[in-house]
N, C-alpha and C positions, 0 to 999 in steps of 0.2 A: 400658673403659680403666681401669687402676689407676695412681694417681699415688702420690706420697710420702705423701700424707695418706689413702690408701685409695681405694676406688672413687668414681667420680664421682657426684654427687648431682643429680638432676633438680630444679630449682627452680621450673619453670613450663612448661606445655605450651600456653598460649593464644597467640593471634595478635594481641597488643595493638598491634603496629606496623601491622598492616593496619587495625585500627579507627581508629587515630589518623590514618592516611593518608586514609581515607574521610571522616573528620570534617573534615579540612582542605578537601577537595574540596567537601563539603557547605557548609562556611562560605564558601569562595571564590565559590561559585555565588550566594551571598546567601540561601540557604534558612534560615540561622539567624535571619532576621527573624521567623520563626514563634515563636521563643521557647519552643519545646516539645521538651525533650531526650528525652522518651519516644518521641514521634513520629519524631524524627531516628533514634533507636536502632532503631526498627522498620524504617525506610527502609533503613538500612545492613545490617541482618540480612537484608532481602529481596534487596539487591544481592548479598550473599555467597551466599545459598542461598534458592531459591524454595521455601518451606515454609509450613506453617500458622501461624496466630497462636499457637496453643498451643506449637508447636515453636520459635518465635522465641527463646524464653528460652534454649534449649540453644545455638542459634547465637551468641547474645550472650555466654554463658558461654565458648564456645570462643574468642571474641574478647577475652576478658579483661574484659568489661564486665558488671557486675552488673545483671541485668534487672529491670524493674519487675514487679509482680505481674500475674498473668493478668487480674485484674479491672481493674487500672489500664490495661493495654493495651487492653481492650475499651472502656473510657471514653474513652481517647485517640482511638481510631478514630471513635467516635460524635461526639466533639467536632470532629474533623477534617471529618466529613461535614456537620455542620450549620453549621460556621463558615465563614470565608472563606479557608480554607487554599488552595483551588485558585486564588483570585484573587491571593493573595500569591506563590505559586509561579510562576504565569504572569507576573506582573510582574517577578519576579526573573530568569526565563528571558529575557524580552524585553530586560531591561537588559543581561544578559550578552551575548546575541546581537548587540545593537545596538552594544556597545562593542568587541566582538571580531571582528565579521564584517559581513555584508550581509544585510538582511532584505527587500530589494526582490524577492527571488525565494523562493518557498516550495514545498515538495513535500508532497503529501498521499497517505496510504495508510491502509488499515484492516486490522485483524486481528480474530480472535474469540477470546474466552476462555470455556473450558468449565467447567462446575460439575458435581461428582458429587452431584446432587440429583434426586430422583424427581419432585418436583413443580415446576411452573413458578410464577413470580410476576409482578408487574407489569414487571419488568425482565429477569429470566432466563427466556428463552423458547427453545423449539426453532425453529431457523430454518435458513437455507441453510448447508450444510457441504460444503466440498470433500472432506472425508474421509467424507461420508455418515453423520456421527454423529447421534444422536438425543438427545444430552444437552442440557439447557438451557444456553444461552450468552448472552453479551452481545457487542455490536459495539462496537469501540473505534476511533475516528478520531484520527489524529494528524497535525499539521501541523509540519514541520520546516524549518530553513533549508537552504541549499545544502550545508552541512557535516554535516547530519543531526542538529543540535542541536534538541531539542523546543521548540516555541513555544506550542502550543495542543493540548488533548486533550479528547475528548468521549466519553461512554458512552451507548450507545443500546440499545433493546430487541433481544433476539436474533433477532427476526424482521424487523427493519428491513432493507430492501434497502441494500447498500453505496452505491449511487448516491444514496440519500436522506440521506446523512451529510455530504457534502462541503460543501453550501451553508450548513447551520447552523454548522459549524465555522468557515468562512471569515468569515461574517458576525459571529460571536462574537469572533473574533480582531480583526476591523476595529473593532468597536465598542469593545472593551476598550482598544485602543491608538490609536483615532481615526485609522485609516489609510484612504487612499482608493485609492492606486495601488500595485499590486504584480503580479508575475507568478506564476501558479499552474501547477505541473507535476504531472500526474497520469497514472496508467496508464489504459488503455482501459476497464477494468471499473468505474472510479470515476465516470464521467461518462455520463449519459444525454443525449439530445437537448435535453430541457427544462433540464437543468443547464447545458449549454453556452449556451443562450439566456440563462439568468439571469445567468451569468458575463459574457456579452457585454453584456447590458443594464445591468449594473453597472459597465461601462467597465473591466473587469479584463482583463489581457492573460494568455494561457494557452497552454501546449503540452500537448497530450494525446495519448496513444497511441491509434491508430485500431484499431477492431476488425478483425480480418483478413477478416471477412465483408463488409466495405465495399470490399475490394480489387477485386472485379469491376466495381463501379460507378465508383470513382475511377480505375481503370486500364482503362476500357473502350476507350480509343484504343489503348493498348499491346496488349491482347489481340486486338483486331481486326487490327492491322497486324504484330504480332510473335508472336502466340500466347502460350503460357506459357513461352517461353524467356527466361531471364535470365542475366546474368553475375555472378560474385561481386563484391560491392562496388557493384553498379549502384544508382544513385539516380534516381528519377523524380520531378520536380517538377511538381505538377499542382494540381487544386482538389478540394475535397470539399463536398458539399451540407451546409448548416447543418441542414436538416430530415431529410435522408436519404431524401426522397420523390422529388425531382426534381433531376436533375443538369443543371448549366449547360455541361457538357462535351459537345462534339459529336464522337462517335467517328468520324465520317466524315472528319475532319480528322487527318492523320497526326501533326502536331505537338501536343505536350501544351500545353494553355492555360497561359499565364503569369498568375498571380493578379493581379487589378487590382480595388481596392475599389469602383470605379464600374462596371466592366463586369460584375463578378461579386458583386453586392450580396447574392446568396443563397448564397454559398459562402465558404469560408475556404481559405487556402493549406494544401496537403497535400504531404508528402514521403514517399515509399515507398522503403525500402532493402531490397536482397536480399543475404543472406548464405548461402553455401554450407554453412557450419557450422551455421547455424540450420536450413537445409533438411534436413540430415541428422538433426538432433535431432528436428525436426517429423515427419519421415518415420518415424522409429522409434516415435514416440508414436502415430501413425495406425495403424501395423502392429499395435501392442498393442491399440488399440481395435478394429481390424478382427477380430483373433483372438478377442477377448472377445465381440464381437457374433456371430461364427459359432458360438461355444461355446453361447451362449444359444439361438441359432436351432436348433442340433442337440440341444438339451436336455441338454448336458453340464454346464451351469451355470445355476443359477437366480439371478436378480437382477432388480432394477429394470431396465426396458428401457434398455439402454445406447445410446450413439451409434451411428448407422448401422444401426439395426434398425428396420424399418417393419412395421406390422401392417395387413393387409388381409383381410377376411372371416374374422377369427379366426386367420389364419396369419401367422407371422413370416418375414420375408425380409431379406436384406441390401440396404440402400439404396445401390445401385451408383453412382447419380448423385451423391448427396451425398458419397460417398467419393472419387469421381473429382474432383469439384469441390474438396474439401479438399486433395487431393494436388497440384492445380494451383496452390495458393497457399502451399505450404511454402516457408519461407525468407524470406517477406515480413514487413516490419515497417513500419507507417505512423505518421506523426505529423501532427496538425493543428496549425498555428501561427496564433494569432490575435493579431497586432499585437506579437509579441516580436521576431522577426528577419525582417520582411517583405522586406528587400532583400538579406539575407545569402545566400550560396550554400547549396544544399541540404546540401552536405557539412558545412558549418559548423554547421547546425542539428542534423543527426544526431550529430555528434561532441559538440556541447554537451550534448545530452540524455543521451547515454551516459555522459559524465563526471559529470553531476549525479547520476544514479542509482547509479553505482559509488562516489561519495564519500559518499552518504547511506546 
């Protein structure tokens, strides 16, 4: 565009407004208590773009912030690692969550971070990967409030089982803030039978997703009297064994047992929900897995032995029984409730959990 004084002149191309806005948020959360401007700049650069430490200077320049030298950045990270930065950040997060929300209920989940490194070390190790990657990784556990705000974080060896991370994180959180009573919500893969017992013995209340493989045991009465027929939105209120070995449910009785702490001392309350939408999604997944299994059996595809492939006398074949059993359970989602909503209706429990995960 040409004006009276000639062509327009570009006087700046950085995003200083964005940097200032993020700095305000950083301060409002109480993180400025660290008193480390270089560390703050590195955090903000990482929020804007997930890149390397070396490339963080470019991001800061784009934000209109003069970056520290690369050597200073490295010294800053080293200082943060050996100092009490995590303690100060955790204290600030707790103060913010306490002032603006409710920390009586927390949600836990994990993720993995991969590294482009050829060699493992004490922390970065090759471990379980849903994507079947063989890169060194670390396992990160995160505890958040019901709104998804972070409260506690922990980093574990890449070969650490996900189920072995939740207890240390919860105990660390309790010790740091001297907490005793709270409700823990986690998905099925996060908790083993031993973890559940530890949480129970610590007098913590919790809601955990049940593994679908427990459905035949928990729903033995339903399968005996109704087969594998379910209706969309159906809820079944029953019990689940604490150990997974022996059920206190008598399938010869048509009615599902109503959990009672005295009568069912070896069980917890369990609610199973059926969704037609989930059943369709689960069915598609099983069909893909079946096709993959058949391709491996027919020699059309070489891979690690996938699900539904069994080997006998050196020959591979489709595990028809396991596939049929899996298809009979599509659409089901279970929840074990320990002391959280013992007298609430099953619909209230399922709705509450769904709302929690969607908000977090």
